[in-house]
C-alpha positions as CSV (number, residue, x, y, z in Angstrom):
1,M,0.0,0.0,0.0
2,S,1.1,3.6,-0.6
3,G,2.1,5.9,2.2
4,L,-1.0,8.0,1.6
5,E,-3.3,5.0,2.0
6,N,-1.5,3.9,5.2
7,M,-2.0,7.4,6.5
8,I,-5.7,7.3,5.7
9,I,-6.0,3.9,7.4
10,D,-4.3,5.2,10.6
11,M,-6.5,8.3,10.6
12,V,-9.7,6.3,10.3
13,K,-8.6,3.9,13.0
14,S,-8.1,6.8,15.3
15,W,-11.5,8.2,14.5
16,F,-13.1,4.8,15.4
17,D,-11.2,4.9,18.7
18,T,-12.4,8.4,19.6
19,M,-15.9,8.7,18.0
20,G,-17.1,5.2,17.7
21,W,-20.1,4.7,15.3
22,W,-20.2,8.4,14.5
23,A,-16.8,8.0,12.8
24,I,-18.5,5.9,10.1
25,V,-21.1,8.5,9.4
26,I,-18.5,11.3,9.3
27,A,-16.0,9.5,7.1
28,M,-18.7,8.5,4.6
29,A,-20.1,12.0,4.5
30,I,-16.6,13.3,3.7
31,E,-16.3,10.9,0.8
32,S,-19.7,11.8,-0.6
33,A,-18.9,15.5,-0.3
34,C,-16.3,14.9,-3.1
35,I,-13.3,14.7,-0.7
36,P,-11.1,11.7,-1.4
37,L,-11.6,9.4,1.7
38,P,-12.4,6.1,0.0
39,S,-15.2,4.0,1.4
40,E,-13.2,1.0,0.3
41,I,-11.0,1.8,3.3
42,T,-13.6,3.1,5.7
43,M,-16.2,0.4,5.6
44,P,-13.9,-2.7,5.8
45,L,-12.2,-1.1,8.7
46,A,-15.6,-0.6,10.3
47,G,-16.4,-4.3,9.8
48,W,-13.2,-5.3,11.4
49,L,-12.8,-2.8,14.3
50,M,-16.4,-1.9,15.0
51,V,-18.2,-5.2,14.4
52,A,-15.7,-8.2,14.5
53,E,-13.6,-6.8,17.4
54,R,-16.8,-6.1,19.4
55,H,-18.3,-9.5,18.6
56,L,-21.5,-7.9,17.3
57,G,-22.1,-10.5,14.5
58,W,-24.1,-9.9,11.4
59,P,-26.5,-7.5,13.0
60,G,-23.5,-5.2,13.6
61,V,-22.7,-5.5,9.9
62,F,-26.1,-4.1,9.0
63,V,-25.8,-1.3,11.6
64,A,-22.4,-0.3,10.1
65,G,-23.9,-0.4,6.6
66,F,-26.8,1.8,7.7
67,D,-24.4,4.3,9.3
68,G,-22.3,4.3,6.0
69,A,-25.4,4.9,3.9
70,L,-26.5,7.7,6.3
71,G,-23.1,9.4,6.0
72,N,-23.2,9.0,2.2
73,L,-26.6,10.7,2.2
74,I,-25.4,13.6,4.3
75,G,-22.3,14.2,2.2
76,S,-24.3,13.8,-1.0
77,L,-26.8,16.4,0.0
78,I,-24.0,18.9,0.6
79,A,-22.7,18.2,-2.9
80,Y,-26.2,18.2,-4.4
81,Y,-27.0,21.7,-3.0
82,L,-23.6,23.0,-4.1
83,G,-24.7,22.0,-7.6
84,V,-28.2,23.6,-7.1
85,Y,-27.0,27.0,-5.9
86,A,-23.5,27.3,-7.5
87,G,-23.5,24.9,-10.4
88,R,-25.7,26.6,-13.0
89,P,-24.4,30.2,-12.4
90,L,-20.8,28.9,-12.7
91,I,-21.5,27.0,-15.9
92,E,-23.3,29.9,-17.5
93,R,-20.5,32.2,-16.6
94,Y,-17.4,30.0,-17.1
95,G,-18.8,26.9,-18.9
96,K,-17.5,28.0,-22.3
97,W,-14.0,27.4,-21.1
98,V,-14.8,23.7,-20.7
99,L,-17.2,23.5,-23.6
100,L,-20.4,23.6,-21.5
101,T,-23.4,25.9,-22.2
102,G,-26.8,26.5,-20.8
103,K,-28.2,24.1,-23.4
104,D,-26.1,21.3,-21.8
105,I,-27.7,22.1,-18.5
106,D,-31.1,21.8,-20.1
107,R,-30.2,18.4,-21.5
108,A,-28.9,17.3,-18.1
109,E,-32.2,18.4,-16.5
110,A,-34.2,16.4,-19.0
111,F,-31.9,13.4,-18.4
112,F,-32.2,13.5,-14.6
113,E,-36.0,14.1,-14.9
114,N,-36.5,11.0,-17.0
115,R,-33.6,8.7,-15.8
116,G,-32.2,10.3,-12.8
117,E,-33.2,7.7,-10.3
118,W,-31.4,4.9,-12.1
119,A,-28.4,7.1,-12.8
120,V,-28.0,8.0,-9.1
121,F,-28.7,4.4,-7.9
122,I,-26.2,2.7,-10.3
123,S,-23.5,5.4,-9.7
124,R,-23.6,4.5,-6.0
125,L,-22.5,1.0,-6.8
126,L,-19.4,2.2,-8.8
127,P,-16.0,3.2,-7.5
128,V,-15.0,6.8,-8.3
129,V,-18.3,7.7,-10.1
130,R,-20.3,7.3,-6.9
131,T,-18.4,10.2,-5.3
132,F,-19.2,12.8,-7.9
133,I,-22.7,12.1,-9.2
134,S,-24.3,14.5,-6.6
135,I,-23.1,17.7,-8.2
136,P,-24.6,17.1,-11.7
137,A,-27.8,15.9,-10.1
138,G,-28.0,19.2,-8.2
139,V,-27.1,21.3,-11.2
140,A,-29.9,19.5,-13.1
141,R,-32.2,20.1,-10.1
142,M,-33.3,16.5,-9.8
143,S,-36.0,16.0,-7.2
144,V,-34.2,16.0,-3.9
145,W,-36.5,13.3,-2.5
146,R,-35.9,10.9,-5.3
147,F,-32.2,11.7,-5.2
148,S,-32.1,11.0,-1.4
149,V,-33.9,7.7,-1.6
150,M,-31.8,6.4,-4.4
151,T,-28.6,7.6,-2.8
152,F,-29.4,5.9,0.5
153,V,-30.5,2.6,-1.0
154,G,-27.6,2.5,-3.4
155,S,-25.1,3.4,-0.7
156,F,-26.5,0.8,1.7
157,I,-26.1,-1.9,-0.9
158,W,-22.6,-0.7,-1.6
159,S,-21.6,-0.5,2.1
160,I,-22.8,-4.0,3.3
161,P,-20.3,-6.1,1.3
162,L,-17.5,-3.8,2.3
163,V,-18.4,-4.1,5.9
164,A,-18.8,-7.9,5.5
165,V,-15.2,-8.2,4.1
166,G,-13.8,-6.5,7.2
167,Y,-16.0,-8.5,9.5
168,K,-15.0,-11.9,8.0
169,W,-11.4,-11.3,7.2
170,G,-10.3,-8.6,9.7
171,P,-6.7,-7.5,9.1
172,E,-6.6,-9.5,5.8
173,W,-9.1,-7.1,4.2
174,E,-6.1,-5.1,3.0
175,S,-5.3,-8.0,0.7
176,F,-8.9,-7.8,-0.6
177,R,-8.5,-4.0,-1.2
178,A,-5.3,-4.6,-3.2
179,H,-7.2,-6.9,-5.5
180,M,-10.2,-4.6,-5.8
181,R,-8.0,-1.6,-6.6
182,V,-7.5,-2.9,-10.1
183,L,-11.2,-2.1,-10.8
184,D,-10.6,1.6,-10.3
185,Y,-8.4,1.8,-13.5
186,P,-10.9,0.7,-16.1
187,I,-13.6,2.8,-14.5
188,M,-11.3,5.9,-14.7
189,A,-10.5,5.0,-18.3
190,V,-14.2,4.9,-19.2
191,I,-14.6,8.4,-17.5
192,V,-11.6,9.8,-19.4
193,L,-12.8,8.3,-22.7
194,G,-16.3,9.7,-22.1
195,A,-14.8,13.2,-21.4
196,L,-12.8,13.0,-24.6
197,W,-15.8,11.9,-26.6
198,F,-17.9,14.7,-25.1
199,G,-15.1,17.3,-25.8
200,W,-14.7,16.2,-29.4
201,H,-18.4,16.4,-30.2
202,R,-18.7,19.8,-28.5
203,V,-15.9,21.1,-30.7
204,Q,-17.7,19.7,-33.8
205,D,-20.9,21.4,-32.7
206,I,-19.2,24.7,-32.1
207,R,-17.5,24.5,-35.6
208,T,-20.8,23.6,-37.3
209,A,-22.6,26.5,-35.5
210,A,-19.8,28.9,-36.6
211,E,-20.0,27.8,-40.2
212,L,-23.8,28.2,-40.3
213,S,-23.6,31.7,-38.8
214,G,-20.9,32.6,-41.3
215,D,-23.2,31.6,-44.1
């Protein structure tokens, strides 16, 4: 593991020592507020230190999963409202520098209106993507109630297996994390390719619009 990851592990362990169950809520809220504190570290540690070490059994796994989902919901709502109140003005003012326009926001609003529930739900089950879906949902002004329900349910489903890994394998969960880390790379590759695809098409749209206006 990297020195940074070891530092995060030590920090989260100290939080569990001092704050107990609230440490799960706080750590997961931080992750969902778009701050890099991976749940792939927090939740297995919770399964090991908060459940297995205290002999709480499988009921403890579900309690930890609930706390993780609650923290995800809190952090996601912070990011969501950041998108609501700051996202559109920033895009309308500075979006041209990253090839975004008001029309793109209109398209996003239509997407989240029609398919937002599934987009939010599925994103909560994916590394990396799950951390950042809240801001575009807020920019598009997706229904906050639908957003909250899908965020909580998806986050709960995501959290339970991670807690279970820590509960069943204790200190050996770090080996599991090393194997799971390889999944981060193809997901990041898809995101980068998607951004390149979007940028290329936006440049083509801009060129076409310029040619038409020139005629």
